[in-house]
N, C-alpha and C positions, 0 to 999 in steps of 0.2 A: 289706598283705602279699599278700592274694589278688590284688589288681590288678597288683602287680609280677610275680607268678608268671604271670598270664594274658598280660601283655605279653611276657615272655621266651619263653613257649610259642609265641605267635603269630609272633615273630621267627624262632624256630628252624624253625617249619613253613614260613615263607616262604622261608627260605634253602634248605631241602631241596627245595621245589618248584622254585625257580630252578635248582638244580643238576641236578635231573632233566630240566627243560626244555632245559638246555644240552646234555644228552647225546642229545637226540632228533635224528634226521637232518633236515637242511634240504633242501628240494626245490630242485634246480638251476634256474637261469634257462633258459628254452627257447632252443635254438640253431636258427637257420634255415639248415639245410644246403642247399647247391646241389643241385638235383634234376636227374637225367638226363632229357633229353627224347628219346624214341625215335620221335616222330611223323615226323621228316624225315630219318632216317638216323643214322649214327654221329656222335659228337662234338658233339652239340647239348646245351646245358644251359639250364634255365630261368633267366632273369634274376631274382634274388631279389625277391620281392614283386610279380611280374608273371606273366602267362601267355604271355610272349614267349620263344621259344627262340633262343639265340644260339650261333653257331659262330665261333670265332676261329682263324685259321690264318695261315701265313706261308710265306715262301720266301727262301732266300739263294742267290744265283747269282754265280759268278765265272768269267770267261772271257777268253781272248786270241784275237783274230782277226788273222791276218797279212794285211794289206790287199793290194790288187792288185799282184802281183809282176811283172807283165809290163812291157815297156819304156815303154808309155804310161800306166802306173799309178802308184801312190803311190811305189814304189821308184825310179821314174825321175825323181822331182821331189824335190830336196833339202829343200824346205820342207813336204813332205807327210809325215804320220805313216805309217811303215812297218807299225806294229801299233797295235791298239786294245785296251787292257787295261781291262776293265770289272768292277766289283763292284756288286751291286744287292741291296737288301733290300725285300721285299714284305710288306704287311699286308693280310689278308682279313677282313672282318666280314660275317656273314650272319645277319640277324635275321628270324624268321618268327613270325606269329601266326595262329591259326585264327579265321576270321570266318564269318558266315552266307553271305557272298558268295564264299567261297574264301579261300585263303591270302593274307595280306598280308605281303609280303616287302620288305625293304630290304637292298641289297647294296652294299658299298663295297670296292674294292681300290685300293691306292696303292703307289708305290714311290719310293725315292730311289736315285740312281746316282752313282758316281764313275767317269769314263772319262778316262784319261790326265790325272789330277789336276783334272778339271773336274767340279764338283758340279752336280746337277740333281735336280728332284723332279717327279713327274707323278701326276695322278689317272688311274688306268687304267680303272676302271668306277665308276659311281655311279648306281643306278637303283632305282625302286620298281615292284613288281609287285602287282597286286590282281586276282585272277581272271585274266581274259584280257588285262587292260590293263597295259602297260609304259610307263614314262616315265623318261627320264634318259639317261645316257651308257653305251652298250654297243655290241656288234657290229652292223653294219648288217644289216637283214633281207634285203638283196639278196645278201649273201655266202653262198657255199655251202661250199667246202673251201679251207682256207688253208695246206695243206702238211703233209707227213709228217715231214720231216727234223728232227733234234734242234735245230739252230741256224739253218739257212738263211742261210749266210754271203753268198750272192748273192741278190738279190731276184728272184723269179719274178713273172710278170705275170698276176695275177688280182685280183678285187675282194677287198680286205682292209682294211676301214675300221671304226674305232670312232667312233660319231657320236652327237650329241644327237638324241633322237627321242621320238615318242609313237606307240605302236603298239597294235593290238588283234589278238589271235590267237584264232581259233575252232578248237577241237578237235572233230573229227567221229567219233572213235573208230577203233579198229583202226590207230592210228598216223598217220592223215591229219589235216592241219591247213591253215589258210589265214590269212595275215597281211596286214593293210593298215596302212601307216605313213606319217607325215610325218617327214622327216629333214632336219636342218640342211644347207642347200646349201653352207655354208662348207667342209665337209669334202671336197667333191667338185669344187672349182674347179681346172681345168687351164688355165693361161694367166692373164692379168690381168683380174680381174673388178671390176665396180663394187660398190656397196653391196648388201646383202641385200634381196631383195624377196619371193621365194617359196621355200618349202622344197621339197625333192624329194618326190615321191610314189612310194612303193615298195610293191610287192605281191609275195607269194610263196605258192606252193602246195607243200606238202611231205608226205613220207611217211617214217616210220621204223619198220621192222619187224625181225624176226629176221635176215633176209637182208642187211640194210643200210639205206640211205636214199637218197632222191632229192629234188630240188627244182627247180622252175621259178621264175625271178625276172624282174621287170620294173620299170623306173623311168622317170619323167619328170623332166627336169632343166632349170631355167631357164638359158639361155645369155645372160649379161648383161655384155657388155664394159664396161670402165671408159670414162671420157670420152675418153681419148686413143685408144681403139681402137673407138669407136662408129661411125665412118665416116659422120658427119653433121656438116656445118659448124655450129659453135657449139652442138653437142649439150650440153645441160645436164641433161637428165632422161630419163625413160623414152621408149621408142618409136624408138630409133635402129635398131640391128640386133638387137634383142631377139628371141629365138625360144626354142623348147623343144627340147632334145635328148632323146634316149631311149636306153634300153639294155635288152637282154634277155639271159638266161642260163639255162643248165640244167646239172645235174650229177648223177652217181650214184656212190655208194660201195657196194662189194659186199664182204661179209665172206667170207674164204676159210679157214674152219676146217679144211678138208682139208689145208692147208699147216701150220697151227698155230693154236690159239686166240689171238685178238687180231690176227691178220693180216687185211689188207684191201687193196683197190685202189680208186682213184677216177679218174673222168674228168669234165671239165667244159669248157664253151665259152661265150664271151660275145661279143656284138656291140654296138657303140655308134655313135651318130650325134650328135655334139655333146655327148657325155658320157663322155669318155675315161677318167675315173677308174674307171668301172665295168668296164673291161677291164684295169685295173691300171697305167695310165699316170700319170706325174706331169708337172709342167711342164718337166722335162728328162728325156730318156732317152738314156743314153750320151753326155751332153754336148750333145745336140741339143735345141733349144727345141721344145716341143710345146704346142699350144693347142686348146681345144675349137672355136674359130672361126678363120676364115681371115684373112689380113692385109688383105683388102679386103671380102670378103663370104663367106658360106657357112659351113658347119660341117665339121669334120673327122670322118672315119669310121675305124673300125678293128675288129679282132677279136682275140681271144686264145683259144688252146687249151692245155689243161694236163692232166697226168695224174701219178699217183704211186702208190707201193706201200709198205706197211709189213709186214715179216715178223718175227714173234716167233720168232727162230731157236732160242732156248732159253728157259728160264724167267726168265733174267736178261739176255739179250742181244737187242737189237732192231736190225734193219737197215732203212733207209729210203732211198728214191730218188724224187725228183719233178722235173719240168721243165715248161717252158712255151714257147710260141711266140706272138709278138704282131706284128701288122702294122698300120701307121697310114698313112692317106692324108690329107694336108693340102691344102686348096684354094689356088688362086691363086699357085702357084709356091713355096709353103712346102715345106720338106723332108719327103719321105716317108721312112719307115724301117721296118725290121723288126728284131726282137730275139728271140733264143732263149737260154734259160738252163737249166742242169741242176745239181742239188745232191744230194749223198748223205751219209749219216751212219751211224755205228755208235755204239750206246750200251749201257752196262752198268749194271745196277741190282743191286749186291751186297746191299743192304739196302733194304727197302721205303721209298720216298720219297727215297732217295739215289742220284743218277744221275751218271755220268761218261761223256763221249763226245767224239768227234772228227767234224769235218765238212769237206767240201771242195766248192767250187762253181766253175763256169765259165760265162761268158756272153759273147755276141757281139752287138753292135749294128751294123747295116748301114744307114747313111744313103744315100739315092740319089745325093747329090752330094758325098760326102766319104768319107774312109777309114774302114774298120771300126774299132770300138773293142772290144778284148777285155778280159775280166776273169778273174782267177784268184785265189781266196782260200782260206785254210785257217783252221780254228779248233778250239779245244778248250774244253770247259766242264765245270765241276763244279757240281752243284745239289742242294740239300736242301730238300724241301717238307715242312711239318709242319702 
């Protein structure tokens, strides 16, 4: 009897203990919340489980450009598009990690586009930076200013290239810096080139301070015609008319806060011998064939001058105007030409990151031995950046 009583008592005690234990609070599982990273500015967050800070952004753009409305333009040719309607989506990824040698950064931007029902995709930038070292796809170190207008419906002539490169930048303090780089020649070929042999060598000296910024640029560029243009009977390899072209440039931008905060003006000029991409020329200019080298020998030379201004008229309205003049001399009877272009825009930002604007541009190409080619284009754009 005593044993039975003891067993019943033990069972009752165990039940009471279990009930009390069930009533005790249970510690929640730890949650690894995303942490804000304020070391590199706004909108960076730590990637969970790492010390790498990531910023994710994007942009949506839609625009319509009315193509050349003049008699010799798109509207004068039944089979040419009178307008170009574009929608584009961008993705930006910026990852940064602090190291004992400086910030290690990886940056990627890409976009997909539909223009008049044609789909395309493009890698805009992709590069790694570590301290002063940069490697990947980004703006050429030769480039200085690439325009103020919202859309730039007509092309202006200055150096504006995104290139594969490896570069080192030394910062000297007080806003002064120097850069030396090797850049893929493929991005800078004007005319018909043979296979790649040597990258371009680019150097730049720059300063950026409260008053504005300035830069001096220089480049060496291999002029390497393809076999058909090498001007050597039976040419099969190097050593035909191979030579090195070169280019120099300089520019300055000056802030004009006396007009309004954010307003500025810029001036720049470029000269090239056998390296016409560095003055903003392509393989055709206004329908005229252009090449870094002559039809029998020699290299082409040219220069371009450009200027622009941006005025922050009100807290939400910006006005911009820029233009350029380019002159090219081609040897051995090839066509010489000049071209000037001007472009202006107005933009309205009613909400931060959301901009609407309109743009108009005019250009004239004047070949020595042919009629002028005129261009007149209009455009409107809506853009949201986040």
